[in-house]
LUMMIMI-816822 format. One record per residue (C-alpha): residue number from 1; residue in three letters; x, y, z. Coordinates in steps of 0.25 Angstrom, whole numbers, plus 2048, in hexadecimal, padded with zeros to 3 digits. Layout:
LUMMIMI-816822
(atom NUM; ala; (X; Y; Z));
...
//
This chain:
LUMMIMI-816822
(atom 1; met; (37D; 89B; D2E));
(atom 2; asn; (389; 8A1; D35));
(atom 3; asn; (391; 897; D3D));
(atom 4; arg; (39A; 8A0; D45));
(atom 5; asn; (39C; 89D; D54));
(atom 6; thr; (398; 8A6; D5F));
(atom 7; arg; (39A; 8A7; D6D));
(atom 8; lys; (391; 89F; D76));
(atom 9; lys; (38A; 8AB; D7C));
(atom 10; thr; (38A; 8B4; D6F));
(atom 11; ser; (37D; 8B4; D67));
(atom 12; arg; (37E; 8B7; D59));
(atom 13; ile; (374; 8BA; D4D));
(atom 14; leu; (374; 8B0; D42));
(atom 15; ser; (36E; 8B6; D36));
(atom 16; thr; (368; 8AA; D2F));
(atom 17; ala; (35C; 8A5; D28));
(atom 18; leu; (351; 89B; D2A));
(atom 19; val; (353; 893; D1D));
(atom 20; leu; (346; 88F; D18));
(atom 21; val; (348; 881; D17));
(atom 22; leu; (342; 875; D1E));
(atom 23; thr; (33F; 86B; D15));
(atom 24; leu; (33D; 859; D16));
(atom 25; ser; (335; 846; D18));
(atom 26; leu; (339; 82D; D1E));
(atom 27; met; (33D; 81F; D16));
(atom 28; ala; (34A; 81F; D0D));
(atom 29; gly; (349; 824; CFF));
(atom 30; ile; (34B; 819; CF5));
(atom 31; leu; (351; 81E; CE8));
(atom 32; pro; (359; 816; CDE));
(atom 33; val; (367; 818; CE3));
(atom 34; ile; (36E; 81F; CD8));
(atom 35; asp; (37B; 823; CDF));
(atom 36; pro; (382; 82E; CD8));
(atom 37; ala; (391; 831; CDB));
(atom 38; tyr; (393; 83B; CE7));
(atom 39; ala; (38E; 848; CE1));
(atom 40; ala; (395; 855; CE2));
(atom 41; ser; (389; 85C; CE7));
(atom 42; glu; (387; 852; CF3));
(atom 43; phe; (38F; 852; D00));
(atom 44; lys; (391; 848; D0B));
(atom 45; tyr; (38B; 848; D19));
(atom 46; ala; (38B; 83B; D22));
(atom 47; ser; (380; 837; D2C));
(atom 48; pro; (384; 838; D3A));
(atom 49; phe; (37C; 82C; D3D));
(atom 50; ser; (380; 81D; D3B));
(atom 51; lys; (37A; 812; D33));
(atom 52; thr; (373; 81B; D29));
(atom 53; gly; (378; 813; D1D));
(atom 54; tyr; (383; 81C; D17));
(atom 55; ser; (38F; 823; D1D));
(atom 56; thr; (38E; 82F; D13));
(atom 57; tyr; (382; 836; D0E));
(atom 58; tyr; (382; 83F; D02));
(atom 59; his; (37A; 84C; D03));
(atom 60; asn; (374; 854; CF8));
(atom 61; gly; (37D; 860; CF4));
(atom 62; arg; (372; 86A; CF7));
(atom 63; phe; (374; 867; D06));
(atom 64; thr; (383; 86B; D05));
(atom 65; asp; (382; 877; D0E));
(atom 66; asn; (377; 871; D17));
(atom 67; leu; (378; 86C; D25));
(atom 68; ile; (375; 85D; D26));
(atom 69; val; (36D; 85A; D33));
(atom 70; asn; (36B; 84B; D37));
(atom 71; gly; (35E; 846; D3D));
(atom 72; val; (355; 83A; D3E));
(atom 73; asp; (346; 837; D3B));
(atom 74; ile; (33F; 82D; D45));
(atom 75; ser; (331; 827; D48));
(atom 76; asp; (32C; 81D; D52));
(atom 77; trp; (335; 813; D4C));
(atom 78; gln; (33F; 81A; D55));
(atom 79; ser; (33F; 817; D64));
(atom 80; lys; (339; 821; D6E));
(atom 81; lys; (346; 820; D75));
(atom 82; cys; (34E; 827; D6A));
(atom 83; arg; (358; 830; D71));
(atom 84; phe; (359; 83D; D69));
(atom 85; gly; (364; 843; D72));
(atom 86; asp; (36D; 837; D6D));
(atom 87; ala; (368; 839; D5F));
(atom 88; lys; (36B; 848; D5F));
(atom 89; ala; (379; 845; D64));
(atom 90; ala; (37B; 83B; D59));
(atom 91; gly; (377; 846; D4E));
(atom 92; val; (368; 846; D4D));
(atom 93; asp; (364; 855; D4C));
(atom 94; tyr; (355; 852; D48));
(atom 95; ser; (34B; 847; D48));
(atom 96; ile; (33F; 846; D3F));
(atom 97; met; (334; 83E; D46));
(atom 98; arg; (327; 837; D41));
(atom 99; val; (31C; 83E; D48));
(atom 100; thr; (310; 836; D41));
(atom 101; trp; (30F; 82C; D36));
(atom 102; thr; (304; 826; D2D));
(atom 103; ser; (302; 817; D2B));
(atom 104; tyr; (301; 812; D1D));
(atom 105; gly; (2F5; 809; D1C));
(atom 106; arg; (2EE; 809; D0F));
(atom 107; ser; (2E0; 80E; D15));
(atom 108; lys; (2E1; 81B; D1C));
(atom 109; leu; (2EC; 824; D22));
(atom 110; val; (2EF; 821; D31));
(atom 111; leu; (2F7; 82B; D39));
(atom 112; his; (300; 828; D45));
(atom 113; asn; (309; 82F; D4F));
(atom 114; asp; (317; 82A; D50));
(atom 115; glu; (318; 824; D5E));
(atom 116; asn; (326; 829; D62));
(atom 117; phe; (325; 837; D5C));
(atom 118; ser; (322; 840; D68));
(atom 119; tyr; (32D; 839; D70));
(atom 120; gln; (338; 83A; D65));
(atom 121; tyr; (334; 848; D62));
(atom 122; ala; (336; 84D; D70));
(atom 123; asn; (343; 845; D72));
(atom 124; ala; (349; 84B; D65));
(atom 125; lys; (345; 859; D69));
(atom 126; ala; (34A; 858; D77));
(atom 127; asn; (357; 854; D72));
(atom 128; gly; (359; 85F; D68));
(atom 129; val; (355; 857; D5B));
(atom 130; met; (34E; 85F; D51));
(atom 131; cys; (340; 858; D4D));
(atom 132; gly; (338; 856; D41));
(atom 133; val; (32C; 84D; D3E));
(atom 134; tyr; (327; 844; D33));
(atom 135; val; (31A; 83D; D30));
(atom 136; phe; (31A; 830; D29));
(atom 137; ser; (310; 831; D1E));
(atom 138; gln; (308; 828; D15));
(atom 139; ala; (2FF; 833; D10));
(atom 140; lys; (2F9; 830; D02));
(atom 141; asn; (2F3; 83E; CFF));
(atom 142; ala; (2F3; 84C; D04));
(atom 143; thr; (2E8; 84A; D0E));
(atom 144; glu; (2F0; 83F; D15));
(atom 145; gly; (2FC; 847; D15));
(atom 146; ala; (2F6; 853; D1C));
(atom 147; arg; (2EF; 849; D26));
(atom 148; glu; (2FD; 843; D29));
(atom 149; ala; (303; 851; D2B));
(atom 150; gln; (2F7; 856; D34));
(atom 151; phe; (2F8; 849; D3D));
(atom 152; ala; (307; 84C; D3F));
(atom 153; ile; (304; 85B; D42));
(atom 154; asp; (2FA; 857; D4C));
(atom 155; arg; (303; 84E; D53));
(atom 156; leu; (30F; 858; D53));
(atom 157; arg; (305; 863; D59));
(atom 158; ala; (300; 859; D64));
(atom 159; leu; (30E; 857; D68));
(atom 160; gly; (311; 866; D68));
(atom 161; ile; (31B; 865; D5D));
(atom 162; gly; (31A; 871; D54));
(atom 163; pro; (322; 877; D48));
(atom 164; lys; (32B; 87E; D52));
(atom 165; asp; (32F; 870; D58));
(atom 166; leu; (333; 86A; D4B));
(atom 167; ala; (341; 86D; D44));
(atom 168; leu; (33D; 864; D38));
(atom 169; pro; (331; 863; D30));
(atom 170; val; (325; 859; D31));
(atom 171; tyr; (327; 84F; D26));
(atom 172; met; (31E; 846; D1E));
(atom 173; asp; (325; 839; D1D));
(atom 174; tyr; (320; 834; D10));
(atom 175; glu; (323; 826; D0C));
(atom 176; phe; (31D; 819; D08));
(atom 177; ala; (31C; 80E; D13));
(atom 178; gly; (316; 801; D15));
(atom 179; gly; (311; 7F6; D0C));
(atom 180; val; (311; 7FA; CFD));
(atom 181; leu; (313; 808; D00));
(atom 182; gly; (308; 808; D0A));
(atom 183; arg; (2FC; 811; D09));
(atom 184; met; (304; 81A; CFF));
(atom 185; his; (304; 810; CF4));
(atom 186; gly; (301; 817; CE7));
(atom 187; ile; (302; 825; CEC));
(atom 188; ser; (306; 82F; CE1));
(atom 189; lys; (310; 83A; CE2));
(atom 190; thr; (305; 845; CE1));
(atom 191; ala; (2FE; 83E; CED));
(atom 192; ala; (30B; 83D; CF5));
(atom 193; thr; (30F; 84B; CF2));
(atom 194; asn; (301; 851; CF6));
(atom 195; ala; (302; 849; D03));
(atom 196; ala; (310; 84F; D06));
(atom 197; val; (30B; 85D; D03));
(atom 198; ala; (2FF; 85C; D0C));
(atom 199; phe; (307; 856; D17));
(atom 200; cys; (311; 862; D16));
(atom 201; asn; (306; 86C; D15));
(atom 202; thr; (2FF; 867; D21));
(atom 203; ile; (30C; 867; D29));
(atom 204; lys; (310; 875; D25));
(atom 205; ser; (302; 87B; D28));
(atom 206; ala; (304; 876; D36));
(atom 207; gly; (311; 87E; D37));
(atom 208; tyr; (31B; 873; D36));
(atom 209; thr; (326; 871; D2B));
(atom 210; pro; (322; 866; D21));
(atom 211; gly; (32B; 85C; D1B));
(atom 212; ile; (32A; 84F; D12));
(atom 213; tyr; (333; 842; D14));
(atom 214; ala; (334; 838; D09));
(atom 215; asn; (33E; 82F; D03));
(atom 216; thr; (345; 832; CF6));
(atom 217; thr; (33B; 829; CEE));
(atom 218; phe; (32F; 82F; CF4));
(atom 219; phe; (333; 83D; CF2));
(atom 220; gly; (336; 83A; CE3));
(atom 221; ser; (32A; 832; CE0));
(atom 222; tyr; (31F; 837; CE9));
(atom 223; leu; (321; 845; CED));
(atom 224; ala; (321; 851; CE4));
(atom 225; thr; (32A; 85A; CED));
(atom 226; ala; (328; 866; CE4));
(atom 227; gln; (31A; 867; CEA));
(atom 228; phe; (31F; 868; CF8));
(atom 229; ala; (320; 876; CFF));
(atom 230; pro; (32E; 87C; D00));
(atom 231; asp; (32E; 87A; D0F));
(atom 232; val; (32B; 86B; D0F));
(atom 233; asp; (338; 864; D13));
(atom 234; leu; (33C; 857; D0C));
(atom 235; trp; (343; 84C; D13));
(atom 236; cys; (348; 841; D0A));
(atom 237; ala; (34C; 833; D0D));
(atom 238; gln; (356; 82A; D06));
(atom 239; tyr; (35E; 820; D0D));
(atom 240; tyr; (36B; 822; D05));
(atom 241; lys; (378; 82A; D05));
(atom 242; arg; (372; 835; CFD));
(atom 243; asn; (364; 83A; CFB));
(atom 244; gln; (360; 839; CED));
(atom 245; ser; (353; 841; CED));
(atom 246; gly; (350; 84D; CE5));
(atom 247; val; (347; 853; CEF));
(atom 248; asn; (34B; 85F; CF7));
(atom 249; tyr; (34C; 858; D04));
(atom 250; ser; (353; 85E; D11));
(atom 251; lys; (354; 851; D19));
(atom 252; trp; (359; 844; D14));
(atom 253; gln; (355; 837; D1C));
(atom 254; tyr; (361; 82E; D18));
(atom 255; ser; (360; 822; D21));
(atom 256; ser; (357; 81A; D2A));
(atom 257; ser; (362; 812; D31));
(atom 258; ala; (36A; 81C; D39));
(atom 259; lys; (36F; 818; D47));
(atom 260; ile; (36E; 824; D51));
(atom 261; asp; (371; 825; D60));
(atom 262; gly; (363; 827; D67));
(atom 263; met; (35B; 824; D5B));
(atom 264; leu; (354; 816; D5E));
(atom 265; ser; (34B; 80D; D57));
(atom 266; tyr; (33E; 808; D5B));
(atom 267; leu; (344; 7FD; D63));
(atom 268; gly; (34C; 808; D6B));
(atom 269; thr; (35A; 804; D64));
(atom 270; lys; (363; 80D; D5C));
(atom 271; gly; (35B; 80C; D4F));
(atom 272; arg; (35A; 80F; D40));
(atom 273; ile; (357; 81E; D3F));
(atom 274; asp; (353; 827; D33));
(atom 275; val; (35D; 832; D31));
(atom 276; asp; (35D; 83F; D29));
(atom 277; phe; (365; 84A; D24));
(atom 278; trp; (35F; 858; D25));
(atom 279; tyr; (365; 863; D1C));
(atom 280; leu; (365; 871; D21));
(atom 281; asn; (36B; 87D; D19));
(atom 282; lys; (376; 884; D21));
(atom 283; lys; (377; 890; D17));
(atom 284; glu; (372; 89E; D1C));
(atom 285; ala; (365; 8A2; D16));
(atom 286; lys; (35D; 8AF; D16));
(atom 287; ser; (350; 8B1; D1E));
(atom 288; ser; (346; 8BD; D1F));
(atom 289; val; (33F; 8B7; D2B));
(atom 290; val; (34A; 8B3; D35));
(atom 291; thr; (354; 8BE; D35));
(atom 292; lys; (35E; 8B9; D40));
(atom 293; ile; (361; 8AE; D49));
(atom 294; lys; (368; 8B1; D56));
(atom 295; gly; (36F; 8A8; D60));
(atom 296; lys; (37C; 8A1; D65));
(atom 297; thr; (383; 897; D5C));
(atom 298; thr; (38D; 892; D65));
(atom 299; leu; (386; 88A; D70));
(atom 300; ser; (389; 881; D7C));
(atom 301; ala; (385; 872; D7A));
(atom 302; ala; (379; 874; D82));
(atom 303; asp; (374; 881; D7B));
(atom 304; ala; (377; 87A; D6D));
(atom 305; lys; (36C; 86F; D70));
(atom 306; ala; (362; 87A; D6F));
(atom 307; pro; (367; 886; D67));
(atom 308; lys; (360; 893; D69));
(atom 309; phe; (35F; 89E; D5F));
(atom 310; lys; (356; 8AB; D5D));
(atom 311; leu; (350; 8AD; D4F));
(atom 312; tyr; (34B; 8BB; D4B));
(atom 313; asp; (341; 8C0; D40));
(atom 314; gly; (347; 8CE; D3F));
(atom 315; ser; (346; 8D3; D4D));
(atom 316; lys; (33C; 8C9; D51));
(atom 317; leu; (341; 8BE; D5A));
(atom 318; leu; (33B; 8B0; D56));
(atom 319; lys; (337; 8A6; D60));
(atom 320; glu; (33D; 898; D61));
(atom 321; gly; (333; 88D; D61));
(atom 322; thr; (329; 896; D59));
(atom 323; asp; (331; 89C; D4E));
(atom 324; tyr; (33D; 893; D4D));
(atom 325; met; (343; 887; D54));
(atom 326; val; (352; 883; D56));
(atom 327; gly; (358; 875; D55));
(atom 328; gly; (366; 870; D56));
(atom 329; ile; (36F; 869; D4C));
(atom 330; arg; (37C; 862; D51));
(atom 331; asn; (37A; 86A; D5D));
(atom 332; asn; (37D; 860; D68));
(atom 333; lys; (38C; 85F; D66));
(atom 334; ile; (398; 868; D68));
(atom 335; gly; (39B; 86F; D5B));
(atom 336; asn; (392; 874; D50));
(atom 337; gly; (384; 873; D4E));
(atom 338; tyr; (377; 87B; D49));
(atom 339; ala; (36B; 881; D4E));
(atom 340; tyr; (35F; 87E; D45));
(atom 341; ile; (355; 889; D45));
(atom 342; lys; (348; 887; D3F));
(atom 343; gly; (33D; 891; D3C));
(atom 344; ile; (32F; 88F; D40));
(atom 345; gly; (323; 894; D38));
(atom 346; lys; (326; 8A0; D2F));
(atom 347; tyr; (334; 8A0; D33));
(atom 348; gly; (336; 893; D2C));
(atom 349; gly; (344; 88D; D28));
(atom 350; tyr; (350; 88A; D30));
(atom 351; ala; (35E; 890; D34));
(atom 352; leu; (36A; 888; D38));
(atom 353; val; (373; 88F; D42));
(atom 354; pro; (381; 889; D44));
(atom 355; ile; (385; 887; D53));
(atom 356; lys; (391; 883; D5B));
(atom 357; ile; (390; 87B; D67));
(atom 358; asp; (39B; 87F; D71));
(atom 359; ser; (3A5; 874; D75));
(atom 360; lys; (3A7; 87B; D83));
(atom 361; ser; (398; 879; D86));
(atom 362; ala; (392; 86F; D8F));
(atom 363; asp; (391; 860; D8B));
(atom 364; ser; (389; 85F; D7E));
(atom 365; glu; (384; 851; D80));
(atom 366; thr; (375; 84F; D7B));
(atom 367; lys; (36C; 849; D86));
(atom 368; asn; (35E; 843; D83));
(atom 369; ile; (353; 84B; D89));
(atom 370; ser; (347; 845; D90));
(atom 371; cys; (33B; 849; D88));
(atom 372; ala; (32F; 840; D8D));
(atom 373; asn; (326; 84C; D90));
(atom 374; tyr; (32B; 854; D84));
(atom 375; leu; (31E; 852; D7C));
(atom 376; thr; (30F; 850; D7F));
(atom 377; glu; (304; 84B; D76));
(atom 378; ala; (2F9; 84E; D80));
(atom 379; ser; (2F0; 856; D76));
(atom 380; asp; (2E1; 853; D75));
(atom 381; ala; (2E0; 859; D68));
(atom 382; tyr; (2EA; 84F; D62));
(atom 383; ser; (2E6; 843; D6B));
(atom 384; ser; (2E4; 83A; D5E));
(atom 385; tyr; (2F3; 83C; D5A));
(atom 386; leu; (2F9; 839; D68));
(atom 387; asp; (304; 82E; D69));
(atom 388; val; (2FC; 827; D74));
(atom 389; pro; (2EF; 821; D6F));
(atom 390; thr; (2E2; 823; D75));
(atom 391; val; (2DE; 815; D74));
(atom 392; ile; (2E6; 809; D7A));
(atom 393; val; (2EE; 801; D6F));
(atom 394; lys; (2F5; 7F6; D76));
(atom 395; pro; (302; 7F2; D6F));
(atom 396; thr; (304; 7E4; D69));
(atom 397; lys; (311; 7DC; D66));
(atom 398; ile; (315; 7D1; D5D));
(atom 399; lys; (310; 7C3; D61));
(atom 400; lys; (317; 7BB; D56));
(atom 401; ile; (31F; 7BF; D4A));
(atom 402; thr; (323; 7B5; D3F));
(atom 403; gly; (32B; 7B7; D32));
(atom 404; lys; (327; 7B2; D25));
(atom 405; lys; (32B; 7B3; D17));
(atom 406; gln; (32B; 7C2; D14));
(atom 407; lys; (321; 7C5; D1F));
(atom 408; phe; (31F; 7C3; D2E));
(atom 409; tyr; (313; 7BF; D36));
(atom 410; val; (310; 7C7; D43));
(atom 411; ile; (306; 7C5; D4E));
(atom 412; val; (304; 7CF; D59));
(atom 413; tyr; (2FD; 7CE; D67));
(atom 414; arg; (2EE; 7D1; D66));
(atom 415; lys; (2E9; 7DD; D6E));
(atom 416; ala; (2DB; 7DF; D73));
(atom 417; lys; (2D1; 7E5; D69));
(atom 418; lys; (2CF; 7F2; D72));
(atom 419; asn; (2DE; 7F4; D70));
(atom 420; ala; (2E1; 7F0; D62));
(atom 421; ser; (2DB; 7F2; D54));
(atom 422; gly; (2E7; 7EB; D4D));
(atom 423; tyr; (2F6; 7E9; D4C));
(atom 424; gln; (301; 7EE; D43));
(atom 425; val; (30F; 7E9; D40));
(atom 426; lys; (31B; 7F1; D3D));
(atom 427; tyr; (327; 7EA; D36));
(atom 428; ser; (335; 7EE; D31));
(atom 429; arg; (342; 7E8; D2C));
(atom 430; asn; (349; 7F2; D35));
(atom 431; glu; (34A; 7EF; D44));
(atom 432; asp; (348; 7FD; D48));
(atom 433; met; (33A; 7FC; D40));
(atom 434; ser; (33E; 807; D36));
(atom 435; asp; (338; 806; D28));
(atom 436; ser; (32C; 7FD; D2E));
(atom 437; val; (31F; 7FA; D29));
(atom 438; ile; (312; 7F9; D31));
(atom 439; lys; (306; 7EF; D2E));
(atom 440; thr; (2F9; 7EC; D35));
(atom 441; ile; (2F9; 7DE; D3A));
(atom 442; gly; (2EA; 7DE; D3D));
(atom 443; arg; (2DE; 7E8; D3E));
(atom 444; lys; (2D7; 7E1; D49));
(atom 445; tyr; (2DC; 7DF; D58));
(atom 446; asn; (2DC; 7D0; D55));
(atom 447; his; (2E4; 7D0; D48));
(atom 448; val; (2F2; 7CD; D4D));
(atom 449; ser; (2FA; 7C6; D43));
(atom 450; lys; (2FF; 7C9; D34));
(atom 451; asn; (309; 7C5; D2A));
(atom 452; ile; (311; 7D1; D26));
(atom 453; ser; (318; 7D1; D18));
(atom 454; thr; (326; 7D7; D17));
(atom 455; asn; (32D; 7DC; D0B));
(atom 456; ala; (33A; 7D5; D0F));
(atom 457; arg; (33E; 7C7; D14));
(atom 458; gln; (34A; 7C0; D1A));
(atom 459; met; (34B; 7CB; D25));
(atom 460; tyr; (347; 7CF; D32));
(atom 461; tyr; (33B; 7D8; D34));
(atom 462; tyr; (338; 7E0; D41));
(atom 463; val; (329; 7E1; D45));
(atom 464; gln; (321; 7E9; D4F));
(atom 465; val; (312; 7E9; D52));
(atom 466; arg; (307; 7F2; D58));
(atom 467; thr; (2F8; 7F3; D5B));
(atom 468; tyr; (2EF; 7FE; D56));
(atom 469; lys; (2E1; 802; D5A));
(atom 470; asp; (2D7; 80A; D52));
(atom 471; ser; (2CE; 813; D5A));
(atom 472; gly; (2C6; 81F; D56));
(atom 473; gly; (2CB; 820; D48));
(atom 474; thr; (2DA; 820; D4E));
(atom 475; arg; (2E4; 815; D4E));
(atom 476; tyr; (2ED; 813; D5A));
(atom 477; tyr; (2F9; 80B; D5B));
(atom 478; ser; (301; 804; D66));
(atom 479; ser; (310; 804; D67));
(atom 480; trp; (318; 7FB; D5E));
(atom 481; ser; (31D; 7ED; D64));
(atom 482; lys; (32B; 7E9; D65));
(atom 483; val; (332; 7E6; D59));
(atom 484; arg; (333; 7D7; D55));
(atom 485; ser; (33B; 7D1; D49));
(atom 486; val; (337; 7C7; D3F));
(atom 487; trp; (33F; 7C0; D34));
(atom 488; val; (338; 7C0; D27));
(atom 489; lys; (33B; 7B4; D1E));
//
């Protein structure tokens, strides 16, 4: 793309292409750390966020000419009070958010909505942060992979979030979780690959862009990526100073411990956040579909927050919000940034347009925008997927918790039979409840206590509890209780 400046009121035509790339998938990759000397093909680029683990990160040489975009991925482990205006000012240009998730009991697939998604999505969009979504998966076969994808699609549609609203893909977050690898114990590479392919095919058939998230080990041992379609985006996790995966990823989740202004833990404090690098090719490419992009490239601070461009297919003027969308990268400060133009449907791909934010313009301070009424889920067709349950599930709290040798004993307050079918406990070695495990305390309203075995000792564990109610073949959950700590001997 040409990076020449233009006058504020002068429009120009930018001959460009939509690079047909949109390629990606959450836990850290665990590879044997064989740390080679700094390779000539690598280059350095540091994270803009603190507490990520390394001061310098080494990037694969194939990304030398790429723009590196900084973002986060979040779920309901983050507080509903996250301030995306502050996060945008701190360098967060995109957020990939958990929309739905699957619990990992050994019996059957149980699908859930992420409790904070609708608010977090609205808050991010209102503050100029580009969005993608992910589905935490425990699918064991193609049928379950497709079912998880359809459940996510149904919820997105119920919220009015279509392909035109997402700058990033819908990812399958594929990883082992819970106990001895949870319900996925013994899964084969063929079965895991089939589940991933089915997930992506279902997402694509609904018009969304599909992606797969996994760590380096999972990609290497359980997914035959050669069987994925070319438009499936790969997102690879490895919490290290370089990503050692051999897959053709476009995003790297490099840490789960970043501290970022505005990004809060479940407790409402500045918490540990997953952070990602996104690689975007800046080189001009050829396209026979989009023939030109027209618009101002020197903008006021106010205009830069929502850049406007016109796209043409020959003489046909394309429609923003139908044929393409526009996002911003580093576009909230005086200086140089980018407009990210993503094609929709047959227009595909993306283009990067360099922009300059005029220092003579108005104050460029980012403000948090109220968005309480931004979304509504009042759709009868999707009532079973709504955040608000149709039955009353009263929350419980911890009555007593006692640490023992490599386990703890927890008792919850009993709820009435009409309001509870059982109770669950969530525990983690991290105060922000990241990398947590969920187990069932009891499967009846009067089963209120249990010994929970841990995989470590001589340390604090952090614990929450909740109630669930089974009704009409659906399981409903209360909110989680406040976090309590316990010393495991």
